[in-house]
C-alpha positions as CSV (number, residue, x, y, z in Angstrom):
1,M,98.1,118.8,126.7
2,T,97.5,115.5,128.5
3,R,96.3,115.4,132.1
4,K,98.2,113.4,134.6
5,K,96.2,110.3,135.4
6,R,95.6,110.0,139.2
7,Y,95.5,106.6,140.9
8,S,93.9,106.1,144.3
9,A,96.0,104.8,147.2
10,E,94.0,101.5,147.1
11,F,94.8,101.1,143.4
12,K,98.5,101.5,144.0
13,R,98.6,99.1,146.9
14,E,96.6,96.5,144.9
15,A,99.0,96.9,142.0
16,L,102.0,96.4,144.3
17,R,100.3,93.4,145.9
18,R,99.6,91.9,142.4
19,A,103.3,92.6,141.3
20,N,104.6,90.7,144.4
21,E,102.8,87.5,143.6
22,N,104.9,84.5,142.5
23,G,105.3,84.3,138.7
24,V,104.0,87.8,138.1
25,T,106.3,90.4,136.5
26,D,106.2,94.1,136.8
27,T,105.7,94.4,133.1
28,L,102.7,92.1,133.1
29,V,101.1,94.1,135.9
30,A,101.8,97.4,134.3
31,E,100.3,96.2,131.0
32,E,97.2,94.8,132.6
33,L,96.5,97.9,134.5
34,G,97.6,100.5,131.9
35,F,100.7,102.2,133.3
36,S,104.4,102.0,132.9
37,T,106.8,99.8,134.8
38,R,108.6,102.9,135.8
39,Q,105.5,104.1,137.6
40,L,105.2,100.8,139.5
41,R,108.8,101.0,140.6
42,R,108.2,104.6,141.9
43,W,105.2,103.3,143.9
44,R,107.2,100.5,145.3
45,D,110.0,102.8,146.4
46,E,107.5,105.2,148.0
47,A,105.9,102.3,149.8
48,K,109.2,101.0,151.1
49,K,110.2,104.5,152.2
50,D,106.9,105.5,153.9
51,G,105.4,102.1,154.8
52,E,101.7,102.4,156.0
53,N,101.9,106.3,155.3
54,A,102.6,105.8,151.6
55,F,100.3,107.4,149.1
56,P,98.6,110.0,151.3
57,G,97.0,111.9,148.4
58,H,96.7,115.6,148.0
59,G,95.4,117.8,150.7
60,N,95.1,115.4,153.5
61,A,93.0,116.2,156.6
62,R,96.0,117.3,158.6
63,D,96.9,120.0,156.1
64,K,93.3,121.3,156.2
65,E,93.3,121.4,159.9
66,M,96.6,123.2,160.0
67,M,95.3,125.8,157.6
68,L,92.2,126.3,159.7
69,L,94.2,126.6,162.9
70,K,96.5,129.2,161.3
71,R,93.5,131.3,160.3
72,K,92.1,131.1,163.8
73,L,95.4,132.1,165.3
74,A,95.6,135.1,163.1
75,K,92.1,136.2,164.0
76,V,92.8,135.7,167.7
77,E,96.1,137.7,167.4
78,Q,94.2,140.6,165.7
79,E,91.6,140.6,168.4
80,R,94.3,140.6,171.1
81,D,96.2,143.5,169.5
82,F,92.9,145.5,169.3
83,L,92.1,144.9,172.9
84,K,95.7,145.9,173.9
85,E,95.3,149.1,172.0
86,A,91.9,149.8,173.5
87,A,93.2,149.2,177.0
88,A,96.1,151.5,176.5
89,Y,93.7,154.2,175.1
90,F,91.3,154.0,178.0
91,A,94.2,154.0,180.4
92,R,95.4,157.2,178.9
93,E,91.9,158.7,179.1
94,S,91.3,157.9,182.7
95,K,94.4,159.8,183.9
């Protein structure tokens, strides 16, 4: 089983820049850098679609922050529920 080769965002942008130069074909760039022309077309489509946000990579900082905030929220909700139950318990006991 072969592993998928991962390319950095900078590598992809540089390949696209090189392919957009005058007199340079997609095939030439793909052969020089060692990937298929189809891959280059996919990168170009993604760059057109997402602009500056293209090629974010896996697990960007926003996703990590979201995960941490969800964990914090769950913990705070647990603490809140515990305090509600404790307050109700002590309210019953004081009557």
